[in-house]
C-alpha positions as CSV (number, residue, x, y, z in Angstrom):
1,M,-42.7,-6.6,149.2
2,T,-40.4,-7.8,152.0
3,A,-38.3,-10.8,151.2
4,R,-39.5,-14.2,152.2
5,I,-37.4,-16.1,154.8
6,T,-36.8,-19.9,154.6
7,R,-34.9,-22.1,156.9
8,D,-31.5,-23.5,155.7
9,G,-31.7,-27.1,154.7
10,D,-32.7,-29.2,151.7
11,A,-36.1,-27.7,151.3
12,G,-34.9,-24.1,151.7
13,R,-32.1,-24.7,149.2
14,D,-34.6,-26.2,146.7
15,E,-36.7,-23.1,147.1
16,A,-33.7,-20.8,146.7
17,A,-32.6,-22.6,143.5
18,E,-36.1,-22.0,142.0
19,V,-35.9,-18.3,142.9
20,L,-32.5,-18.1,141.3
21,R,-33.6,-19.9,138.2
22,A,-36.5,-17.4,138.0
23,G,-34.1,-14.4,138.1
24,G,-34.5,-13.5,141.7
25,I,-31.9,-12.5,144.3
26,V,-31.2,-14.8,147.2
27,A,-29.5,-13.9,150.5
28,L,-27.5,-17.0,151.7
29,P,-25.2,-17.9,154.5
30,T,-21.5,-18.6,153.7
31,D,-18.5,-19.6,155.8
32,T,-17.9,-15.9,156.8
33,V,-20.8,-13.5,156.4
34,Y,-24.1,-13.6,154.5
35,G,-24.0,-12.9,150.8
36,I,-26.6,-12.0,148.1
37,A,-26.5,-14.0,144.9
38,V,-28.1,-14.2,141.5
39,A,-27.9,-16.8,138.7
40,L,-25.1,-16.0,136.3
41,D,-27.4,-16.2,133.3
42,T,-30.0,-13.8,134.7
43,P,-30.2,-10.7,132.3
44,G,-29.1,-7.7,134.3
45,G,-28.7,-9.8,137.4
46,V,-25.3,-8.6,138.5
47,E,-26.6,-5.0,138.1
48,R,-29.4,-5.9,140.4
49,L,-26.9,-7.0,143.0
50,F,-25.2,-3.6,142.9
51,A,-28.6,-1.8,143.0
52,A,-29.5,-3.8,146.1
53,K,-26.3,-2.7,147.8
54,Q,-26.7,0.8,146.5
55,R,-23.1,0.6,145.3
56,A,-21.5,1.8,142.1
57,P,-20.4,-1.1,139.9
58,D,-16.7,-0.2,140.1
59,K,-15.4,-3.5,141.4
60,G,-15.8,-7.0,140.1
61,I,-17.9,-9.7,141.9
62,M,-16.5,-13.1,142.6
63,L,-18.2,-16.4,141.7
64,L,-18.9,-19.0,144.4
65,L,-18.5,-22.5,143.0
66,A,-19.8,-25.9,144.0
67,D,-16.3,-27.5,143.8
68,A,-13.0,-27.1,142.0
69,A,-14.2,-29.1,139.0
70,Q,-16.6,-26.2,138.2
71,A,-13.7,-23.7,137.8
72,P,-12.5,-24.6,134.3
73,S,-16.0,-24.1,133.0
74,I,-15.7,-20.4,133.7
75,G,-12.0,-19.5,133.6
76,A,-8.6,-20.6,132.3
77,W,-7.1,-22.9,135.0
78,P,-3.4,-22.4,135.4
79,A,-1.4,-24.9,137.4
80,T,-0.9,-22.4,140.2
81,A,-4.6,-22.0,140.7
82,A,-5.2,-25.7,140.6
83,A,-2.5,-26.3,143.2
84,L,-4.0,-23.7,145.5
85,A,-7.5,-24.9,145.0
86,A,-6.5,-28.5,145.9
87,A,-4.9,-27.3,149.1
88,F,-7.4,-24.7,150.4
89,W,-10.8,-25.4,148.9
90,P,-13.3,-25.4,150.3
91,G,-12.1,-22.5,152.4
92,G,-11.0,-18.9,152.6
93,L,-9.1,-18.5,149.3
94,T,-10.2,-16.7,146.2
95,V,-8.1,-17.3,143.0
96,V,-8.2,-14.8,140.2
97,V,-7.8,-16.4,136.8
98,P,-8.1,-15.4,133.2
99,Q,-11.6,-15.5,131.7
100,R,-12.1,-18.1,129.0
101,P,-12.6,-16.3,125.7
102,D,-15.3,-18.7,124.7
103,V,-17.4,-18.2,127.8
104,P,-19.1,-14.8,127.7
105,L,-19.6,-13.2,131.1
106,P,-21.5,-10.0,132.0
107,A,-19.2,-7.0,131.9
108,A,-20.6,-5.8,135.3
109,L,-19.4,-9.1,136.8
110,T,-15.7,-8.4,136.2
111,A,-15.7,-4.6,136.1
112,G,-14.7,-4.8,132.5
113,T,-11.5,-6.8,133.1
114,A,-10.4,-10.0,131.5
115,T,-10.1,-11.9,134.8
116,I,-12.6,-13.5,137.2
117,G,-12.4,-14.4,140.9
118,L,-13.4,-17.9,142.0
119,R,-14.0,-19.4,145.4
120,V,-15.4,-22.6,146.9
121,P,-16.7,-21.7,150.3
122,D,-16.6,-23.9,153.3
123,H,-20.4,-23.9,153.7
124,E,-22.7,-26.5,152.2
125,T,-25.5,-24.0,151.2
126,P,-23.7,-21.9,148.6
127,R,-22.0,-25.0,147.3
128,A,-25.4,-26.8,146.9
129,L,-26.9,-23.8,145.1
130,A,-23.9,-23.5,142.7
131,A,-24.2,-27.2,142.0
132,A,-27.9,-26.7,141.2
133,V,-27.8,-23.5,139.1
134,G,-24.1,-22.9,138.2
135,P,-21.4,-20.6,139.5
136,L,-23.0,-17.8,141.6
137,P,-22.1,-14.1,141.4
138,T,-22.1,-13.2,145.1
139,T,-21.4,-10.1,147.2
140,S,-21.8,-9.3,150.8
141,A,-25.4,-8.8,152.1
142,N,-25.4,-5.2,153.2
143,R,-25.9,-1.7,151.9
144,S,-22.7,-0.1,150.8
145,G,-21.0,1.5,153.8
146,D,-23.1,-0.4,156.4
147,P,-21.8,-3.3,158.5
148,E,-22.1,-6.7,156.9
149,A,-25.4,-8.4,157.9
150,R,-24.9,-11.2,160.3
151,D,-28.4,-12.8,160.3
152,A,-31.7,-12.9,158.5
153,S,-33.3,-10.0,160.4
154,A,-30.3,-7.8,159.7
155,I,-30.5,-8.6,156.0
156,I,-34.2,-7.7,155.9
157,E,-33.5,-4.5,157.9
158,Q,-30.8,-3.4,155.5
159,L,-32.0,-4.7,152.1
160,G,-35.7,-5.2,152.6
161,D,-37.5,-5.8,149.3
162,A,-34.3,-5.6,147.3
163,V,-33.9,-9.4,147.8
164,D,-36.5,-12.0,147.0
165,L,-35.6,-14.8,149.5
166,V,-33.4,-15.1,152.6
167,I,-32.0,-18.5,153.6
168,D,-31.9,-18.3,157.4
169,G,-28.8,-20.2,158.6
170,G,-28.5,-18.5,162.0
171,S,-25.8,-16.1,162.9
172,A,-22.9,-15.8,160.5
173,H,-19.6,-17.1,161.7
174,G,-17.7,-13.9,160.7
175,G,-13.9,-14.1,160.6
176,P,-11.4,-12.7,158.2
177,P,-12.2,-12.4,154.5
178,S,-10.7,-14.7,151.9
179,T,-7.2,-14.3,150.8
180,V,-7.2,-13.2,147.2
181,V,-4.4,-14.5,144.9
182,D,-3.9,-13.3,141.3
183,C,-2.9,-16.4,139.3
184,T,-2.8,-14.5,136.0
185,V,0.8,-13.4,136.7
186,D,4.0,-15.2,137.4
187,P,4.8,-15.3,140.3
188,P,1.2,-15.1,141.6
189,R,0.4,-11.9,143.5
190,I,-1.4,-11.4,146.8
191,L,-4.3,-9.0,146.1
192,R,-5.7,-9.2,149.6
193,A,-4.4,-10.8,152.7
194,G,-7.0,-12.8,154.6
195,A,-7.9,-16.2,156.0
196,V,-5.1,-18.2,154.4
197,P,-1.7,-17.0,155.5
198,V,0.7,-15.9,152.8
199,G,3.3,-18.4,154.1
200,E,0.9,-21.2,153.4
201,I,0.3,-20.0,149.9
202,E,4.1,-19.9,149.3
203,R,4.5,-23.4,150.9
204,V,2.0,-24.9,148.5
205,L,3.5,-23.2,145.4
206,G,7.1,-23.8,146.5
207,S,8.1,-20.3,145.8
208,P,7.6,-16.7,147.0
209,V,4.6,-14.7,145.9
210,A,4.4,-11.0,145.2
211,A,3.2,-8.8,148.0
212,P,0.0,-6.7,147.7
């Protein structure tokens, strides 16, 4: 059955939260491209995201958060990550931090590593859903190897019945991906250059970071 489409807004977000709580996959707008998300506690949910994309689970999936206060509930929260989050969240920065040993996470989420990537996007919809159901495993809304879907119709065309609900927020803004900073090492290391310039990262930390 083809995914339902709902308009972005309070009612659409409420509907999406119910779908997520029931174990469904939701396509949602972000501050860059559309993503597909599942509730973190859904059994086999992360594997369903990979199946929807027709991609081997060889890379970890980041978690989108409601705000920085949610981060310590998932990962250890070093001072470097806290400083970067205060400066650049919501926005185009993903911080990689150690997993908390007392918080079990699906192995598929992290590709078997002991770290987790966290981001607070500059878009109200994913933040509202993360506030409602908890941190959201999210990956781009496209089949592996295909262009990222920029609107609801492209998501339906690419993913069809692999998702349960699409929140239609219009055309995605696009733009560079988030800058990814590994805060599990000292000094922090840039894993991917992106929306936040490296010079701004170094300005906030007050010291050089390691190159990719």
